[in-house]
N, C-alpha and C positions, 0 to 999 in steps of 0.2 A: 435322448429325445422324448418328448412328451407332447401331449395334445391338450388344447383348451377348445371347449365347446361354447359357442356363443348363440344368443337369441338376438336377431336384429329387432331394433326398437320400432320398425315400421308397423303400420296399422295391421297388415297381414303378416303374421309371424313367420320368419325364415330362420333357419338355422344354419351355421357354418362352424368350421372348425380351422384351428391354425396348428400346424406342427412346428414345435420350437426346439431349438437345441438346447444342449446343457448351459449355454450361456444366456438363456431366455430370449435369445434372437429368434424372429420368425423365420423359418425355412420356407414354409409355403401356406397359402390360405387355400381352403376348399372352395368348390362352388356352393351355391345355396342349397338347401334342402327344405321342403315343406313340412317334413316330420323330423324331429329330433332323432328318433330311432334310425332313420336312414343315415344320418350323419355318424351315429354311433357304430352302425354296421360297417360303413365305410372305413372307419378307423380301424375296427377289429380285421377287415380284409387286408388292409394295409400292414398291420402288425403281422399278420400271418404270412402274407406273400413277399413283402419287401425284401426279405433276406435271399430269395431266390430270383430276384428281378434281374433281367439282362439290361445292359446298357448298349444302345444303338447310337454310334456317333455319325451323325449325318453332315458334320461340317466339312469332311474331306481333308482335314488337317491330321498331321502325325502327332500323336501325343508324345510328350517329353518323358 
């Protein structure tokens, strides 16, 4: 997985990032940030915390 950081081309610059899989497909896109550093800080937090992230299944379905 890797992250791409983008700058929105609108008049007021906004930044966002996409997490992409090894196949270059987008896994998710972030919200927008008014500062590039905020986007980079969020990426660093995800890299640090994701390994210990819990998954809560709210579907009520039994996994196979």
